[in-house]
C-alpha positions in Angstrom: -60.3 32.7 -12.5 -61.9 32.3 -9.0 -64.0 29.4 -10.3 -60.9 27.3 -11.2 -60.1 24.6 -8.7 -56.9 22.7 -8.6 -57.2 19.1 -9.7 -54.3 16.6 -9.2 -52.8 15.6 -12.4 -50.8 12.3 -12.5 -48.8 11.4 -15.6 -47.4 8.2 -15.8 -44.4 7.7 -18.3 -43.2 4.2 -19.1 -39.9 3.8 -20.9 -39.5 0.5 -22.4 -35.7 -0.6 -23.0 -34.2 -0.6 -26.3 -33.6 -4.2 -27.4 -31.4 -5.3 -30.3 -31.5 -8.6 -31.6 -29.2 -10.1 -34.1 -31.8 -10.1 -36.8 -32.2 -6.5 -36.3 -28.5 -5.6 -36.6 -27.4 -8.3 -39.2 -29.3 -8.2 -42.5 -30.4 -11.4 -44.0 -28.0 -11.1 -46.8 -24.9 -11.3 -44.7 -23.7 -14.9 -43.7 -21.7 -15.6 -40.8 -18.7 -16.6 -42.7 -18.6 -13.1 -44.4 -18.5 -11.3 -41.2 -15.2 -9.4 -40.3 -14.9 -9.7 -36.6 -11.2 -8.6 -36.3 -12.1 -5.3 -34.8 -13.7 -7.5 -31.7 -10.6 -9.4 -31.3 -8.5 -6.2 -31.1 -10.9 -4.8 -28.4 -10.7 -8.1 -26.5 -6.8 -8.2 -26.8 -6.7 -4.4 -25.7 -8.6 -5.1 -22.6 -6.7 -8.2 -21.9 -3.4 -6.5 -22.4 -4.3 -3.6 -20.0 -5.5 -6.2 -17.4 -2.2 -8.1 -18.0 -0.2 -5.0 -17.5 -2.1 -4.1 -14.3 -1.5 -7.7 -12.9 2.2 -7.5 -13.8 2.4 -3.9 -12.3 0.8 -5.4 -9.2 3.4 -8.4 -9.1 6.1 -5.9 -9.4 4.9 -3.7 -6.6 4.2 -6.7 -4.5 7.8 -7.8 -4.9 9.1 -4.2 -4.2 6.8 -4.1 -1.1 8.3 -7.5 0.1 11.8 -6.1 -0.4 11.1 -3.0 1.4 9.6 -4.7 4.4 12.7 -7.2 4.4 15.1 -4.1 4.5 13.0 -2.5 7.2 13.2 -5.6 9.3 17.0 -5.7 8.7 17.3 -2.2 9.8 15.2 -2.7 12.9 17.4 -5.5 13.8 20.6 -3.3 13.4 19.2 -0.7 15.5 18.2 -3.1 18.1 21.8 -4.6 18.0 23.2 -1.0 18.2 21.0 0.0 21.2 21.9 -3.1 23.0 25.6 -2.8 22.4 25.3 1.1 23.4 23.7 0.3 26.4 26.2 -2.2 27.5 29.1 0.2 26.7 27.3 2.8 28.7 26.9 0.4 31.7 30.5 -0.6 31.5 31.5 3.2 31.4 29.4 4.0 34.3 31.1 0.9 36.4 34.4 2.0 35.5 33.5 5.7 36.4 32.3 4.3 39.8 35.4 2.4 40.3 37.6 5.4 39.5 35.6 7.7 42.0 36.2 4.8 44.8 40.0 4.4 43.9 40.2 8.3 43.9 38.4 8.6 47.2 40.7 5.8 48.7 43.8 7.5 47.5 42.8 11.0 48.9 41.9 9.1 52.4 45.2 7.5 52.2 47.2 10.7 51.4 45.4 12.4 54.3 46.4 9.7 56.7 50.1 9.9 55.4 49.8 13.7 56.0 48.8 13.3 59.5 
């Protein structure tokens, strides 16, 4: 055991890709007109139909998104109008209150003058 030395070992494994050609799959006795490729059409149609469904769903979602954005903008406009009218009414009420306070003070002064 003591006389053994460690030697580096390198292993190179090369994997070759599997290649199928038409000749390896289709026997020479089969002619192209005898092939039944209806299954291939079904697969293609299924893929196309799912893609079509996704496109239609995407279109519907885009329409819904546009509609929701439109409604949101309308709500924002209504909110802005409400805020504006509310602020105007509050300012009007504040001015009316100030006028009432002034007229009350004037009335009190007038009553004091008449009492004297």
